[in-house]
N, CA and C atoms as an extended XYZ file, in Angstrom:
243
Properties=species:S:1:pos:R:3:atomname:S:1:resname:S:1:resid:I:1 pbc="F F F"
N       -20.164       -7.841      -29.373 N   MET     1
C       -21.110       -7.510      -28.251 CA  MET     1
C       -22.280       -8.413      -28.470 C   MET     1
N       -23.020       -8.676      -27.472 N   SER     2
C       -24.192       -9.525      -27.557 CA  SER     2
C       -25.328       -8.704      -26.831 C   SER     2
N       -26.497       -9.019      -27.298 N   ASP     3
C       -27.622       -8.447      -26.503 CA  ASP     3
C       -28.232       -9.440      -25.636 C   ASP     3
N       -28.383       -9.133      -24.291 N   ASN     4
C       -28.877      -10.069      -23.343 CA  ASN     4
C       -30.342       -9.773      -22.957 C   ASN     4
N       -31.009       -8.967      -23.726 N   GLY     5
C       -32.378       -8.635      -23.463 CA  GLY     5
C       -32.460       -7.375      -22.671 C   GLY     5
N       -31.408       -6.983      -21.891 N   VAL     6
C       -31.394       -5.821      -21.159 CA  VAL     6
C       -30.504       -4.740      -21.722 C   VAL     6
N       -29.569       -5.136      -22.388 N   GLY     7
C       -28.701       -4.249      -23.112 CA  GLY     7
C       -27.406       -4.917      -23.620 C   GLY     7
N       -26.564       -4.108      -24.092 N   ASP     8
C       -25.295       -4.784      -24.528 CA  ASP     8
C       -24.405       -4.964      -23.347 C   ASP     8
N       -23.475       -5.958      -23.470 N   TYR     9
C       -22.509       -6.240      -22.393 CA  TYR     9
C       -21.238       -6.868      -23.075 C   TYR     9
N       -20.230       -6.939      -22.249 N   PHE    10
C       -19.005       -7.553      -22.762 CA  PHE    10
C       -18.272       -8.142      -21.591 C   PHE    10
N       -17.344       -9.031      -21.861 N   ALA    11
C       -16.521       -9.709      -20.822 CA  ALA    11
C       -15.105       -9.489      -20.970 C   ALA    11
N       -14.431       -9.325      -19.819 N   LEU    12
C       -12.944       -9.135      -19.824 CA  LEU    12
C       -12.349      -10.308      -19.113 C   LEU    12
N       -11.211      -10.881      -19.700 N   ASP    13
C       -10.604      -11.985      -18.973 CA  ASP    13
C        -9.156      -11.457      -18.593 C   ASP    13
N        -8.705      -12.127      -17.528 N   ASN    14
C        -7.258      -11.887      -17.058 CA  ASN    14
C        -7.022      -10.444      -16.601 C   ASN    14
N        -7.965       -9.991      -15.835 N   ILE    15
C        -7.788       -8.648      -15.235 CA  ILE    15
C        -7.477       -8.818      -13.733 C   ILE    15
N        -6.451       -8.111      -13.358 N   LYS    16
C        -6.084       -8.206      -11.920 CA  LYS    16
C        -6.441       -6.852      -11.341 C   LYS    16
N        -7.155       -6.819      -10.186 N   ILE    17
C        -7.437       -5.634       -9.524 CA  ILE    17
C        -6.793       -5.633       -8.212 C   ILE    17
N        -5.990       -4.594       -8.003 N   GLU    18
C        -5.219       -4.473       -6.689 CA  GLU    18
C        -6.075       -3.518       -5.728 C   GLU    18
N        -6.133       -3.964       -4.484 N   PRO    19
C        -6.834       -3.041       -3.595 CA  PRO    19
C        -6.029       -1.768       -3.342 C   PRO    19
N        -6.712       -0.777       -3.153 N   LYS    20
C        -6.082        0.526       -2.906 CA  LYS    20
C        -5.309        0.449       -1.571 C   LYS    20
N        -4.127        0.839       -1.587 N   ALA    21
C        -3.281        0.828       -0.384 CA  ALA    21
C        -3.425        2.173        0.383 C   ALA    21
N        -3.471        2.023        1.743 N   THR    22
C        -3.540        3.155        2.604 CA  THR    22
C        -2.077        3.682        2.791 C   THR    22
N        -1.947        4.898        2.571 N   ARG    23
C        -0.541        5.554        2.785 CA  ARG    23
C        -0.106        5.225        4.177 C   ARG    23
N         1.103        4.696        4.287 N   GLY    24
C         1.744        4.289        5.564 CA  GLY    24
C         1.436        2.912        6.038 C   GLY    24
N         0.494        2.219        5.408 N   ASP    25
C         0.156        0.880        5.869 CA  ASP    25
C         1.129       -0.162        5.255 C   ASP    25
N         2.397       -0.184        5.808 N   ALA    26
C         3.417       -1.055        5.299 CA  ALA    26
C         3.119       -2.587        5.477 C   ALA    26
N         2.493       -2.896        6.507 N   ASN    27
C         2.185       -4.292        6.871 CA  ASN    27
C         0.811       -4.825        6.202 C   ASN    27
N         0.076       -3.867        5.634 N   GLY    28
C        -1.180       -4.260        5.005 CA  GLY    28
C        -2.352       -4.745        5.903 C   GLY    28
N        -2.356       -4.242        7.127 N   ASP    29
C        -3.438       -4.684        8.083 CA  ASP    29
C        -4.506       -3.570        8.218 C   ASP    29
N        -4.511       -2.612        7.237 N   ASN    30
C        -5.544       -1.530        7.196 CA  ASN    30
C        -5.491       -0.594        8.446 C   ASN    30
N        -4.383       -0.566        9.162 N   ASN    31
C        -4.162        0.311       10.261 CA  ASN    31
C        -2.777        0.929       10.015 C   ASN    31
N        -2.744        2.232       10.411 N   VAL    32
C        -1.386        2.880       10.327 CA  VAL    32
C        -0.953        3.128       11.724 C   VAL    32
N         0.083        2.326       12.203 N   ASP    33
C         0.515        2.509       13.529 CA  ASP    33
C         2.058        2.012       13.632 C   ASP    33
N         2.541        1.864       14.819 N   ILE    34
C         3.907        1.620       15.040 CA  ILE    34
C         4.384        0.253       14.473 C   ILE    34
N         3.374       -0.640       14.286 N   SER    35
C         3.653       -1.988       13.684 CA  SER    35
C         4.123       -1.721       12.235 C   SER    35
N         3.646       -0.709       11.490 N   ASP    36
C         4.045       -0.460       10.280 CA  ASP    36
C         5.481        0.048       10.132 C   ASP    36
N         5.856        0.739       11.189 N   VAL    37
C         7.305        1.188       11.199 CA  VAL    37
C         8.143        0.041       11.441 C   VAL    37
N         7.788       -0.873       12.299 N   THR    38
C         8.515       -2.153       12.482 CA  THR    38
C         8.590       -2.926       11.245 C   THR    38
N         7.507       -3.125       10.623 N   ALA    39
C         7.550       -3.841        9.329 CA  ALA    39
C         8.450       -3.323        8.271 C   ALA    39
N         8.468       -1.995        8.136 N   LEU    40
C         9.181       -1.158        7.147 CA  LEU    40
C        10.662       -1.271        7.521 C   LEU    40
N        11.035       -1.171        8.799 N   ILE    41
C        12.461       -1.317        9.152 CA  ILE    41
C        12.911       -2.734        8.982 C   ILE    41
N        12.142       -3.737        9.272 N   ASP    42
C        12.544       -5.152        9.020 CA  ASP    42
C        12.827       -5.372        7.524 C   ASP    42
N        11.903       -4.770        6.736 N   TYR    43
C        11.999       -4.894        5.253 CA  TYR    43
C        13.309       -4.278        4.714 C   TYR    43
N        13.549       -3.171        5.239 N   LEU    44
C        14.793       -2.400        4.782 CA  LEU    44
C        16.114       -3.001        5.266 C   LEU    44
N        16.048       -3.732        6.437 N   LEU    45
C        17.177       -4.384        6.896 CA  LEU    45
C        17.371       -5.850        6.310 C   LEU    45
N        16.429       -6.258        5.463 N   GLY    46
C        16.519       -7.512        4.758 CA  GLY    46
C        15.931       -8.673        5.543 C   GLY    46
N        15.259       -8.323        6.710 N   GLY    47
C        14.706       -9.427        7.492 CA  GLY    47
C        13.353       -9.868        7.063 C   GLY    47
N        12.591       -9.052        6.333 N   ASN    48
C        11.221       -9.494        6.056 CA  ASN    48
C        10.874       -8.830        4.695 C   ASN    48
N        10.456       -9.651        3.650 N   GLY    49
C        10.148       -9.117        2.463 CA  GLY    49
C         8.591       -8.925        2.150 C   GLY    49
N         7.803       -9.189        3.246 N   ASN    50
C         6.411       -9.170        3.155 CA  ASN    50
C         5.865       -7.830        3.575 C   ASN    50
N         5.962       -6.851        2.738 N   ILE    51
C         5.317       -5.527        2.938 CA  ILE    51
C         4.368       -5.203        1.829 C   ILE    51
N         3.510       -4.250        2.109 N   ASN    52
C         2.701       -3.558        1.126 CA  ASN    52
C         3.500       -2.380        0.537 C   ASN    52
N         4.119       -2.700       -0.634 N   ALA    53
C         5.010       -1.634       -1.156 CA  ALA    53
C         4.331       -0.293       -1.425 C   ALA    53
N         3.179       -0.377       -1.909 N   THR    54
C         2.471        0.892       -2.210 CA  THR    54
C         2.116        1.648       -0.992 C   THR    54
N         1.676        1.008        0.053 N   GLY    55
C         1.403        1.641        1.326 CA  GLY    55
C         2.687        1.994        1.998 C   GLY    55
N         3.758        1.225        1.855 N   ALA    56
C         5.065        1.544        2.563 CA  ALA    56
C         5.654        2.809        2.054 C   ALA    56
N         5.331        3.239        0.848 N   ASP    57
C         5.902        4.441        0.238 CA  ASP    57
C         5.274        5.619        0.937 C   ASP    57
N         5.652        5.863        2.154 N   SER    58
C         4.933        6.966        2.931 CA  SER    58
C         5.138        8.313        2.486 C   SER    58
N         6.224        8.571        1.850 N   ASN    59
C         6.490        9.962        1.386 CA  ASN    59
C         6.143       10.191       -0.051 C   ASN    59
N         5.539        9.116       -0.633 N   LYS    60
C         5.025        9.165       -1.975 CA  LYS    60
C         6.071        9.690       -3.124 C   LYS    60
N         7.341        9.153       -2.945 N   ASP    61
C         8.355        9.566       -3.952 CA  ASP    61
C         8.646        8.319       -4.933 C   ASP    61
N         7.843        7.177       -4.773 N   GLY    62
C         8.003        6.188       -5.735 CA  GLY    62
C         9.090        5.108       -5.310 C   GLY    62
N         9.800        5.343       -4.210 N   ASP    63
C        10.741        4.366       -3.655 CA  ASP    63
C        10.379        4.000       -2.247 C   ASP    63
N        10.757        2.811       -1.793 N   VAL    64
C        10.674        2.477       -0.373 CA  VAL    64
C        12.048        2.464        0.223 C   VAL    64
N        12.295        3.343        1.063 N   ASP    65
C        13.637        3.570        1.668 CA  ASP    65
C        13.549        4.081        3.077 C   ASP    65
N        14.610        4.460        3.680 N   ILE    66
C        14.692        5.098        4.992 CA  ILE    66
C        13.830        6.361        5.095 C   ILE    66
N        13.804        7.108        4.146 N   SER    67
C        12.930        8.338        4.176 CA  SER    67
C        11.479        7.987        4.434 C   SER    67
N        11.019        6.862        4.098 N   ASP    68
C         9.665        6.503        4.304 CA  ASP    68
C         9.444        6.196        5.777 C   ASP    68
N        10.495        5.667        6.438 N   VAL    69
C        10.399        5.406        7.848 CA  VAL    69
C        10.230        6.730        8.619 C   VAL    69
N        11.062        7.648        8.206 N   THR    70
C        11.012        9.094        8.829 CA  THR    70
C         9.619        9.643        8.549 C   THR    70
N         9.140        9.652        7.318 N   ALA    71
C         7.824       10.196        7.038 CA  ALA    71
C         6.673        9.573        7.832 C   ALA    71
N         6.775        8.238        7.983 N   LEU    72
C         5.791        7.404        8.778 CA  LEU    72
C         5.842        7.846       10.248 C   LEU    72
N         7.027        7.908       10.836 N   ILE    73
C         7.163        8.317       12.205 CA  ILE    73
C         6.612        9.748       12.414 C   ILE    73
N         6.987       10.679       11.495 N   ASP    74
C         6.442       11.997       11.511 CA  ASP    74
C         4.968       12.015       11.552 C   ASP    74
N         4.324       11.190       10.688 N   TYR    75
C         2.860       11.112       10.581 CA  TYR    75
C         2.295       10.601       11.942 C   TYR    75
N         2.969        9.569       12.505 N   LEU    76
C         2.438        8.970       13.811 CA  LEU    76
C         2.470       10.054       14.842 C   LEU    76
N         3.530       10.800       14.901 N   LEU    77
C         3.720       11.838       16.007 CA  LEU    77
C         2.804       13.070       15.707 C   LEU    77
N         2.627       13.430       14.541 N   ALA    78
C         1.795       14.642       14.230 CA  ALA    78
C         0.354       14.381       13.924 C   ALA    78
N         0.042       13.146       13.377 N   GLY    79
C        -1.344       12.808       13.013 CA  GLY    79
C        -1.780       13.329       11.796 C   GLY    79
N        -0.893       13.929       10.972 N   THR    80
C        -1.121       14.379        9.580 CA  THR    80
C        -0.018       14.282        8.635 C   THR    80
N        -0.332       14.110        7.361 N   TRP    81
C         0.778       13.941        6.397 CA  TRP    81
C         1.188       15.351        6.029 C   TRP    81
């Protein structure tokens, strides 16, 4: 540690900070809407690998699969998780 005149400080290198994902935001546009359902279905059918996997895990079970599509549609229809 070093003293910079104000107090002790330290530096960290090679730290990666991931932004917090919004539940259901599969396409990463910071909105949860029908376009997330489309992105998730495309991903599951092998057409598009560009999803926000953390946000796409709509049912929070740790996997991205068809049950997330169902959970996301349920959310869009009900307005609540």
